[in-house]
N, C-alpha and C positions, 0 to 999 in steps of 0.2 A: 575495163574501167568504164563506168557509166558516164554519159555526157548530156548536160542539160543546162541551158541559160535560164530555163524557167522554173527550175526546182528550188524550193525554199526549205532550208534546213533550221529547225528550232532545237537548239542544244539544251536540254533540262526540262524536267517536268514538275518543277515547283510551281507555285501559283502564277509566277510571271510567265513562265514558258507555256503553261496550259492556256492562260488567258490570251496570249499572243496567238497561239495555234487555233484556239477557238475562233478568234476573230478573223484570222486569215482563211479559215475553212469557210465561214459564213460569206465573206466578200467573194472568194472564189466561186462558190456555188451560186451566189445571188447574180453575178454578172457573167457567169459561164467563162471565167478567165482561163487560159490554157496554162495554168500553173500547177505544179505538183508539190504537195506538202508532206514534208518529212520530219517526224519529232524523234529525236535520239535521246535515250536515257541510259546512263552509265550503270546504274543499279537494276535491281530487279522489282522496284516498287515506284510508284509516283507519289508525288505530294511534297517532296522536299522537306522543309521545316514544319509542314503540317503533317503531324503523325499521331493518329488517334488509337487508343488501346481500349478493348472492350474489357469491362469488369462486371461479370455477371450480366445483368440486363442494362447496365450503365455504361457510359463511355467517358474516357479521360483523355485530354490531349497531352502529348509529352513534348511538344515543341511550342509552336505558337499556340496560345491559349484562348484568344478570342479576337474579335474584330471590332474596331472602333467604328461607331455609327456615323460620326461626324461628317466626313467629307463626302460620302454618298457613292464613290465608285463601286465599292463592294455591294452595297445595297442594290444599285441598279442592275448589276450582274446577276444577283441572287434572284431579283424578280424575274429577269429575263429568261433565266433557266429553270424557273418554276419551283424554287425551294422556299418561298415565302412562308408557307405553312409549317415548315419545319424549324423556323427560327425560335430561338429562346433568348430572353433577354437577361442581362445582370441584374442582380438585386443587392440590396444593402449598401447602396451608395458608394462612397469612395473609400481608399484604403488609409490606414493609419500611417503616421510617420515614426520611424524608429530612430531616435537620436539621444545621446547622452544617457544611454542604457534605460531607456524609458519609451513607452508608447505614448503619442499624442494624437488625439482626433480632433479635427477642425469641424466644429458643428456649424459654422455659419456658411453662407453660400460662397462658393469658390470656383475658379477656373484653374486647373492644374495647381490647386492648392493656393492660388493668389485670391486675396479677397475680392468679392464683387463690389463691396463698399469700402471706403477708406477706414470708416469708424470701426469696422469689424477687426482691424489689426490688433486692437487691445485685447482681444480674446485668445490671441496666439501665445500660449504659455511657454513654448519652446523657444520664443525669441526674446533676447534682452531688450530692456528699455531703449538702449541706444539703436538696436536693430529696428524697432518699431518706429522711432523717430526718423532714422534714416530712409525707411520705407515711405513715411508721410512726406518728407522732404522731397525725394526723388519723383514721387507721383505728381507733384505740383510743378516741378521744373519742366521746362521744355526740352523734349527729346531730340537728338540728332537724327539726321536723315538715315533711313535704312538703305543699304546697298547690298549687293551680292556677297560682300565681305563682312557683313554684320553677323558675327556668331551668335549662337543662342545664349551663351553666358554674357557677352557684351550687351545684348538686347536687354536681357532680364536685369542685369547689375544696374544699369541706367535708369530703369523704370521702377524697380521695386526695391532696390538696395541689395547689397552683397549677402546679408545674413539671411534674409527671406529667400533669395535665389539659392544658397547653398543648402540650406536645411529643408526647404519645402519644394520650391518650384523645380529645381534641378532633379530631385528623385521622380517626380511626376513625369518630366519630360524624357528622361533617360530610359525610364522603365527597364527593359531587359536587353534591348538591342544595341544601345550606343552609350559609350562612356567618355567620348571625346568632344564635348559640346563646345569646347574652346575654338575648335577649327571647322565646326559645321554650321552653315548658314540657318538663321532663323526662317529665311524664306523656304527653306527645304522641309523643315520640321512643322511649321505652323503658318502657312499661307493664309489660312482662314483668318486668324487673329490679326495678321497685319493688314489685310484688307478692311476688317471692321475698325482697327485703329485709325486707318486712313480716313474712313468715313465719319468718324465720331471726334476725331482730333486728338485724343489720347487713349491710353490702355484702360483706365478706370471708367471713362465715359463708354468706351466700347463694351466693357463687361456689364456695366449697370443696364445698358439699352438692349442687351442681347441675353436674357435669362436662359433662353433655350440651349445656350452652349455650356452652361455651368455643369460642374460635377454633380451627378446624381445617378439615380437608378436608370436602367435601360439605356446606357451609354455604350455598352458593348454587347456583342452578340455571339452565340454559337449556334449549334444545331442539336436536335435531339439525339443524333447519333454522332456528335462531335464535328470538328472542323473539316475532317476527310469527307464528309458529306459533299462539300463544295468541290474538292478536287476530283472526287470519284464521279460526279455528275459531269464535269468537263471531260474526264477521260472517257466516259462512256460515249460521248459524241465524237471522240477523236481516236477511238479504238483501231480504226482501219489505218492510222497514219503513224501510231507509236511504236517503236521498236526498242525493246529493252536490252540491257547488257551491251550497249554500244557506246563505248567511252571515246569521245573525240580527242585525239592526242596531238593534233597539230591542223592548222589551217594555213594552207599555201596559196598563193596568188597563181592563177593559170591564165590562159589565153581568153581573149574577147571579154574581159570583165568578169570572168568566172573564178570560182575558188575550188581547190581539192581539199576535201576533208579526209584526213587519216584517221580511220576508226580501228581501234584495238590494235594498232601497229600492224595490221595485216590486210586491211580493206580500204579502198579509196572511192569516194563518190564526188562527182562534180556538182556544184550548185551555183546558182545565181545570186542568192542572197542568204545571209545567215543571222540568226539572232542567238546570241551567247547569254543564255540565262542561267549561268552557274555561279557558284561561289566565286568571288574575286581572286581567292587563292589559286584557281586553276588557270587563270590568264596567262601566267608566266609559262605554263606548259603549251597552251594552245597557240600563242603568238610567239614565235621563236625568233623574230627579227632583232637583230643587234640593236636597232634604234630604240626599242621599247624596253629593253632589259633593265636600264637604270630606272625608268619610270615605275616599272612593276615592282622593283625593290623597295620603292617609298611607300607602297600601299601597305598599311598595317590593318591587321584584321584581330576581332575578338574571338575568344572561345568561350561559349556559354554552356553551363551544365544546368540540367533539370532533374530534380528528384521529386517523386510523388510518394509521400508517406501515409501510411494508415495507422491511426492511434485508436485505442478505445474511446468510447463516448465519455466526455468530461475530462480528457486528458489536458486540455487547455485550462490551466489555473489562472493565467492571465489572458483574458479574451480581448482582442481588438474590437472596437466598437464598429468598424467598417468590415469589408469583405476580405481584408488582408493587410499586409504590411509593405511599405516602401522604405528603403534604408538609404540614408544619405552616405556619400562616399567616405566622409570623415567619421568612421566609427570602426570598432574592432571586430565587426562581424564579417564572416565570409559570405553572407547572404545578400543578394541584391534585392529580392522581393519575395513576398510569401502571399500565395492566393489561397484563402480558406474556401475550398471548393464547395463545401456543403452550404456555405452563407452566401456565396456568389450565385450559385445555379440552383434554382427551385427543384430541379429534377433529382438533386443529391442531398436535399435538405433532410429527408427522413432516413438516410442510411444509417446502420447501427454502428458506425465508425466515423471518426474524423478524418477527412482528407485533406492533406495540405500540399499544394503544389509549390515547390520552392526553386528559384532561379538562383544560381551561384556562379562564381568565377569572374566577377566584374574587375575592371581595373587591373591592379598589379596582383590580384588573386587568381589570374588566370593559370598559373603553375599548378593550382589545386587540382586542375582536370588531369594532370598526369599521375595523380596518386591513385591508390588502389580503391576499389568500391568501399571496402571495410574503413580505410582511412577517411574517405570523403564522408561516409555515414557518421563516423565519430565526430568529426568536426561540426557537421550541420546539427547533430543532435545536441552538442554543447551549446550552440548559438540558439537552438530552439528552446532549451531550458532556460536561458537567459531572457529571451524575448517573451515567451509565452508560458513559462513556468511548467513545461512538459518534462517530467522526471520519470516517465515509464517507457519501456522499450517499444518500438513500433511493432505493429502486428505483421507488417511487410513493407517493403519499399521498391520502388522502380527507379533506376538511375539511367539518364541519357546524356551523353556528351555531343555537343555540337562544336567540333573542334574548327578553328579558323573559319568560321562560318559567316561572320558579320564584319564588314569594314568598320573601323573606328570612327569614320567620318564619311559624309556622303561625297560623291564625285563632283560636287558643285562648290564654288566659292574658291578660297585661297589655299588649296591643297594639291597634293600630287595628283589625286584621282581626277581632278577637273581637267587636267592636261590630257589624260588618256582619251577621254571622250572625243576630243577634237582631233587628237593624233590617230585614232583609229578610223574616224570618218574621213580624214584626208588620205590616209595611206591605204585603207581598205573600204572604198565605196560599196555600199551594199551590205556591210557588216554592222550590226548594232549591238551594243551592250545593254543589259536591262536586268533589273532585280533589286533586291534588298540593298540599300545604300547607294546605288548608281545615281538615282535622282530622288531619294527620299527613302523613308523607313517604314516598315510595316505593310499589311496585306493590302491597304487601300492604295498605297503608293505604287505597289508592284502590280496591281490590276490596272491602274491608271497607264503605267508604262507599257503594259502589254497592249492597251487599246491604241496608244500613240504609235508604238513601233510597228504594229502591223499595218498602219496607214502608210508609214514611211516606206515600208518594204513594197507594197503594191505600187506606190507612185515610182520608186525606183526601178522595179521590173518593167512596168509599162513603158517607162522611158527608154530603158535598156533594150527592149524588144520592139520599139516603135508601135506600141499598142494604143 
């Protein structure tokens, strides 16, 4: 058995784990710290939900599809590691909304589908007259104070009305990762908007004063060779520290504030600090203490599916005006969203086929992922015929299942997950949870967590070792 109070283990090589390890490595080298870095990956590949497939001379992502430019954490990292020249920006603005068996495109300036100006609400054909009046009334009324318990839905309902929230804003906010915004705090999902609202007095004033945040072109990015360009570059700098096919099956307390990692149920390593950057579904395996069992049972996860379909040119008889479709929860479709890849990415515009990236399995449709590939294909093709008028068979398709991969709500606010962060920190000093859903959703949030957790670990080990 190896022994070290100064060894740091990072479990998982998704974007969170890689960012954490990258920051730790840089800090250790910069200050010549006597710490050893060990990165453990249970599978044979890195990247987690970032998974790029090469198609001829082009690249298509089968998991996370793009990065929001907005909050900046990802852009800062991209510039730092020298990938700026490989960035490609999204085109053709925002996605259409699918509701009432019809596509709706909002031409006026919006933020997450919300009008930038009150008067633009009259252009929203998918809303009833009462829904438009409700929006106008709610935008003029004073809003209650935001707390850590204010959910995304409560925040939106109070400011823009329930109808605009349900049919427009909610699909924009939920996208593909999260379906339970009734229990996830708005501060987790959109801290930027809260800051602007506080500065300008209300939501409408904030949107009017900040046109740079509105939905438009160039709001999302990828790379010439897909999103794995980012994780591959991080992996290159960490190649001497990463070990594959090493599944951590248990973390146990040991002497002098250290921990024993049980790996593949046959190998043990002693460490002084650990970052658990895995899917939340693995927590119950890693932490076996009785005191946590009930809390882990309360964590609910989403299973998301992705299908990439290739159709002949001109197959879309009903073309969205934007670069894809967002579906409200209250419809009879199995699809959460559609990305028209040819229209979103300039590099794919001239392909002699139509490429559609489809996310499915949201809400109560998660059972769909247990169906056979053929059954899933048939259901999705029926939906695509209704939405886009596609009545020809695909040239080919690729299917990817991400089972139990995303928590239904963040580990912040009034839910079971929020208690786990505090419990772990109290019972296991030096162990940190990080990743999608722990303190937010999306790649920017994961990178931010990696930056922050690396600082906490260094501070912890310095104190533990009297450095």
